[in-house]
Phi, psi and omega in degrees: 000144178258171176212159176272117173265341182215132180220117185278315184279145175277172182301324181295330181272345187300324182288348181282347177085145178223134179296141180305326181301335180290350180251010185243154177035231190286352176300317181296321179297315180297319179295315181296315181293331179291334178264340180214097184292354176277353178276133171236197183208165172233150175254113189235136171246124179266150176293159178303126179195098181301338180273351180057037183300313182291320177301313179298318179302311180297319180300318180285320183294315184265339181058224183284354179290325180228104183266136183277140165225103185262144169227164183231143172208166186273129178231116180057036178084359180243144179275120183239144175281142173232152184224143162252084184285137175274127183244129174282101186288131174240304179217161176299319180299318180292320178300317179295324175298316180298316179297311180300320180296316177303311183295322179295333180271356176105006176269144178265129178249123168266101191287112178278005184256022177227149177262356178277120185309309185288335181281341181274323187249260189287346176070011177226155177283132178258108181303328179294322177294318180296317179296319179296316178299318179299326181286314187264344182217062188299338180262002177065036184277333183272126180049056182297141176080008184250006182228106184302320179300323178290317180296317179293324178297319182292335181280339182289000000 
């Protein structure tokens, strides 16, 4: 069962209708941040688990500090939960602790708090991306400093 941890509209506005899209993916994050700018978010993919054991663990472990917003999609033929969790931001160190704890428990975090391409998503340098950048931007003029693979290539 789900519950509302955040509700923007008051009871008087509820009858006016809200498009379903306003309750999906980053829309919920935008609504929450518009009412509380101390809220940030994480992009999390949970491993396949029909019992949602890990999701439940995180909900209990973090409580109101990290609020779940789950959506589901198919990964390798299995339906997996993914979350844009709302995080009550306090410090950079605490945010990094939350990320490390998720990863240590088996959840994948695509970190939206970094400008380095490889640090946000797959966490590894993709040689094909570096080669493509070398082909289309040989002098590294586009988005300088945002691709770890390019920076490491330049140091060699």
